[in-house]
Steps between C-alpha positions, in 0.01 A plus 500: 500500500274623223585198279418259785160665555424483128602132491278425801205676335548305176528169692181579697312596183611178329405288802153658509445481122175336397536165329230430243435146381330407176152352537398497132615659176274525194559621144299800383371585151783742421767236575583635845438320830299569814631346821326455834759535775474425872674668790503281811384651828425350840124506425518362144606658172464846353456492121645705217475503120793549265394635163737650240785488753311701761398346834189637671230388738278218378184679612478843341127543570569542874854644519476598869404147612777254581368161386696216657397141444560177313461418132163340422536520120776602259437391143588600146177505302557566131734803519376628835598449863213411733585495869333511840617494859329395818555786743240426766168321499281504311635707212754444226670800338623475145542637152521416131782677317558506126619723219236576242567286189458801268617810689741317738378724784490348846150389608385348828199391698524515879266290713424398857257210546443184703570265207771469238425610144397219262488656152662786313331631186733701273509682170702797376267754665379336822556254781237341723599306812234260631497394866243265655293683763566277801431775753152576365525864599287560192236267356690360202722207404793700360684827550644639177778758506526697175789690343468707183801639312314830458350534852720291730359281777134533593457629857305194619463143375174405328285237671376236253322167513647384167850509358573784255455428132807367321405698190802708400709365789741220562383321818799376701473267798708592803637193671475465875855365515740648747819642347780255434817544701704575184337842470450476124193410296580485133 
């Protein structure tokens, strides 16, 4: 009787196991990979990141919020993953994830805006993510999210009318393409 109960419990656990599908996988500076994974639900998908063999929530800035939606952007940009989901009008929720090219520490910028990011400025000490200000909640053309290796992500994006200076940065365009069905962007 005990063996039958154990077998039933294992069968039930296997039947209820979460299946994660690969949305996009990108190489990182230390040679490892970051993967955006989707878990299908009735309402849409719940998203996870796999980094260094560990799977966790895709949105660490709001761990108590269950973001369910559809992929709006998933792109490898240089050696970073840039992704966003549409989880309910009018906002998109997303992040940029990379490993620092010098220290190989994990770095990320989390964002929630009405438009997709257009440019990523990077160097070995900082990242800046530029998003057009389509909501005009502030009087500026762009919202710039900043990450510093020494201080982490700034609490709020900076409102600017001009793009940041390229001086000391590599300016990378972020395509508006939807992810390909293959799940890989080499």
